[in-house]
C-alpha positions as CSV (number, residue, x, y, z in Angstrom):
1,X,86.0,46.2,142.1
2,X,83.0,48.4,141.4
3,X,82.2,45.7,138.5
4,X,83.3,43.1,140.3
5,X,80.9,44.6,143.4
6,X,77.8,44.0,141.0
7,X,78.5,40.7,140.0
8,X,79.1,39.9,144.0
9,X,75.7,41.6,144.8
10,X,73.7,39.6,141.7
11,X,74.4,36.4,144.1
12,X,73.0,38.2,147.3
13,X,76.5,39.2,148.8
14,X,76.5,43.4,150.4
15,X,79.3,45.3,148.9
16,X,80.7,48.4,149.5
17,X,83.9,49.9,148.5
18,X,86.8,52.4,149.0
19,X,87.0,54.4,146.1
20,X,90.5,57.5,145.4
21,X,89.4,58.5,142.1
22,X,86.4,59.8,142.1
23,X,85.7,60.0,138.4
24,X,86.7,56.5,137.7
25,X,84.3,55.7,140.3
26,X,81.4,57.7,139.1
27,X,82.0,55.3,135.3
28,X,81.9,52.0,137.1
29,X,79.2,53.1,139.5
30,X,80.1,50.5,142.2
31,X,76.6,49.5,144.2
32,X,78.2,51.2,147.3
33,X,81.5,53.4,147.5
34,X,83.3,55.5,149.7
35,X,85.0,58.8,148.3
36,X,87.8,59.4,150.6
37,X,90.1,62.2,149.4
38,X,93.7,60.8,150.6
39,X,96.7,59.9,148.5
40,X,96.9,56.6,146.3
41,X,97.9,53.6,148.3
42,X,96.2,54.9,152.1
43,X,92.9,54.5,151.7
44,X,92.2,54.3,155.2
45,X,94.4,58.0,155.8
46,X,97.8,57.6,157.6
47,X,99.9,55.1,159.0
48,X,99.8,54.5,162.6
49,X,96.6,56.5,163.0
50,X,94.0,53.6,163.8
51,X,91.4,55.9,165.5
52,X,91.3,57.9,162.2
53,X,91.3,54.9,159.9
54,X,88.3,53.0,162.5
55,X,86.1,56.1,161.7
56,X,86.9,55.3,157.6
57,X,86.0,51.7,158.1
58,X,82.7,53.1,159.9
59,X,81.9,55.2,157.3
60,X,82.2,53.2,154.6
61,X,80.3,49.9,156.2
62,X,77.2,52.8,157.4
63,X,76.6,52.8,153.6
64,X,75.2,49.3,154.3
65,X,72.5,50.4,155.9
66,X,71.4,52.7,153.3
67,X,68.1,51.5,151.1
68,X,68.6,54.0,148.3
69,X,70.2,52.7,144.8
70,X,71.1,51.0,142.5
71,X,74.8,53.3,143.0
72,X,75.3,54.9,146.5
73,X,78.5,57.7,146.1
74,X,79.9,59.4,149.4
75,X,82.1,61.3,150.5
76,X,84.2,61.1,153.0
77,X,84.3,64.6,154.8
78,X,87.7,64.9,156.4
79,X,91.0,65.1,155.1
80,X,94.0,63.4,156.0
81,X,95.6,64.7,159.2
82,X,99.0,63.9,158.1
83,X,98.7,65.9,154.9
84,X,99.7,69.2,156.6
85,X,103.7,69.3,156.7
86,X,104.9,69.1,160.6
87,X,107.4,72.3,161.3
88,X,109.2,69.9,163.7
89,X,110.1,67.2,161.5
90,X,114.1,67.3,159.8
91,X,115.6,64.7,157.9
92,X,118.3,62.4,159.4
93,X,120.9,64.1,157.8
94,X,121.2,67.0,155.1
95,X,122.9,65.8,151.6
96,X,124.7,67.4,149.7
97,X,125.1,67.7,145.7
98,X,122.9,64.7,145.0
99,X,120.7,65.9,142.4
100,X,122.9,65.5,139.6
101,X,126.6,63.8,138.6
102,X,128.0,60.8,136.9
103,X,127.0,57.8,137.5
104,X,129.5,56.1,138.9
105,X,129.4,59.4,141.6
106,X,125.9,58.7,142.3
107,X,126.3,54.7,142.8
108,X,128.9,55.5,145.3
109,X,126.5,58.2,147.1
110,X,124.1,56.0,147.5
111,X,125.4,53.1,148.9
112,X,126.9,55.4,151.2
113,X,124.1,57.2,152.3
114,X,122.4,53.8,153.3
115,X,124.9,53.5,155.6
116,X,124.2,56.9,157.2
117,X,120.8,55.7,157.5
118,X,121.6,52.6,159.7
119,X,120.8,54.6,162.7
120,X,117.7,56.3,161.8
121,X,116.4,53.0,160.3
122,X,117.2,50.5,163.2
123,X,115.1,53.4,166.0
124,X,112.4,53.4,163.1
125,X,112.5,49.4,163.4
126,X,112.9,49.3,167.0
127,X,110.0,51.8,167.9
128,X,107.2,50.3,165.0
129,X,108.6,46.5,165.8
130,X,108.5,46.2,162.1
131,X,109.6,47.2,158.5
132,X,108.3,46.6,155.0
133,X,111.8,46.1,153.5
134,X,112.2,42.1,152.7
135,X,110.6,42.2,148.7
136,X,114.0,41.7,147.3
137,X,115.3,38.7,149.8
138,X,118.4,40.9,150.0
139,X,120.1,42.8,152.8
140,X,119.8,46.6,152.4
141,X,123.5,47.0,151.5
142,X,123.0,44.2,149.5
143,X,120.2,46.1,148.0
144,X,121.7,49.4,147.5
145,X,124.8,47.8,145.7
146,X,123.2,46.0,143.1
147,X,120.8,48.8,142.4
148,X,124.5,50.2,142.0
149,X,126.0,47.9,140.1
150,X,122.9,48.9,137.7
151,X,123.7,52.3,137.7
152,X,127.5,51.5,137.2
153,X,126.2,49.6,133.7
154,X,127.3,46.3,134.9
155,X,123.4,44.5,134.6
156,X,123.9,42.4,137.0
157,X,122.5,39.1,137.4
158,X,119.6,38.1,139.5
159,X,121.1,36.8,142.8
160,X,117.9,35.1,143.7
161,X,116.9,31.7,141.6
162,X,113.4,31.9,140.1
163,X,113.5,35.5,140.0
164,X,114.9,37.7,137.1
165,X,117.2,40.3,136.9
166,X,114.7,43.5,136.3
167,X,112.5,41.9,138.6
168,X,115.2,41.8,141.3
169,X,116.1,45.3,140.3
170,X,112.5,46.2,140.8
171,X,112.0,44.6,144.6
172,X,115.3,46.3,145.3
173,X,114.6,50.0,144.5
174,X,111.5,49.0,146.4
175,X,113.6,48.2,149.7
176,X,115.7,51.1,149.1
177,X,112.7,53.6,148.5
178,X,111.4,52.0,152.1
179,X,114.5,52.1,153.5
180,X,115.2,56.0,153.0
181,X,111.2,56.4,154.0
182,X,111.3,54.4,157.3
183,X,114.9,56.0,158.1
184,X,113.4,60.0,157.4
185,X,110.5,59.1,159.8
186,X,112.7,57.5,163.0
187,X,111.9,60.4,165.1
188,X,109.0,61.9,167.1
189,X,108.2,64.5,164.0
190,X,105.1,63.1,161.9
191,X,105.8,64.4,158.8
192,X,103.7,64.3,155.8
193,X,104.0,62.0,153.0
194,X,105.1,65.3,150.8
195,X,107.8,65.9,153.1
196,X,108.7,62.6,152.8
197,X,108.6,62.2,149.5
198,X,110.1,65.6,148.6
199,X,113.2,64.4,150.3
200,X,113.5,61.4,149.1
201,X,112.9,62.4,145.4
202,X,114.8,65.9,145.7
203,X,117.7,65.6,148.5
204,X,119.2,61.7,148.6
205,X,120.8,60.5,146.6
206,X,118.8,57.0,146.3
207,X,115.8,59.1,144.8
208,X,118.6,60.5,142.7
209,X,120.3,57.5,141.9
210,X,116.8,56.0,140.7
211,X,116.0,58.8,138.7
212,X,119.4,58.4,136.5
213,X,118.6,54.4,137.0
214,X,115.8,54.6,134.8
215,X,116.4,57.2,132.7
216,X,119.5,54.9,131.3
217,X,117.7,52.0,131.3
218,X,114.5,53.4,129.1
219,X,117.6,53.2,126.1
220,X,117.9,49.1,127.2
221,X,116.8,46.7,124.1
222,X,114.9,44.4,126.9
223,X,111.3,45.8,126.5
224,X,110.7,43.4,130.0
225,X,113.5,46.0,131.5
226,X,112.2,49.0,129.8
227,X,109.2,48.0,131.4
228,X,109.4,48.1,134.5
229,X,111.9,50.6,134.7
230,X,109.4,53.0,133.5
231,X,106.3,52.3,135.5
232,X,107.5,50.6,138.7
233,X,110.3,53.3,139.8
234,X,109.9,56.1,140.5
235,X,105.9,57.7,141.2
236,X,104.7,59.2,138.2
237,X,104.2,62.6,140.1
238,X,107.9,62.2,140.6
239,X,109.4,61.3,137.3
240,X,110.8,64.4,135.8
241,X,110.0,65.4,132.3
242,X,113.3,67.8,131.3
């Protein structure tokens, strides 16, 4: 986007960007950029905090008033207010012995866990009047079953015309992750993204199943499937190396 900014400016259109990786921005040298100390995927800060997000947007737009250049990179002064863990937060349930186990056991626990989280997720939807689930076009129970069947070694066909099985697997995994995270944030507490991520990847059957599925499918002869499971199922910071 930094390089694109130069092309737009040559046509007389002023640009400003939000930077999440400062070294990369320093290399591309955009006309104007505001670096923010937030995690990837949150360029304006925490969700459900419009006042803070407005501050970020206004700070970026003010760079358009600068008469210096040709490159302006400024740092946003404040950290994400939700980066600090909320000591009052509690996960919707405390699972046991989910980190390891045979594939069939993990698959069964994944499907059971989705049912256990239903009440919490319904409360989240009622409160926010929206959900980020729906990428796969399947119900959340169908998503869990589809992911579980892959974990069981069945390699099920795609349930949607025009979409390959590996792509639907990716979408189903994304829906399962979104469902779990929304359910976990259903209460009045405001957990940090790290708290939610630690819970999902370290304590839930869903996280354990996705980890196991990624490892298993990396041995596939299907290069497209290997690409998807290697790059789009588990965030790089959460990949287990041991």
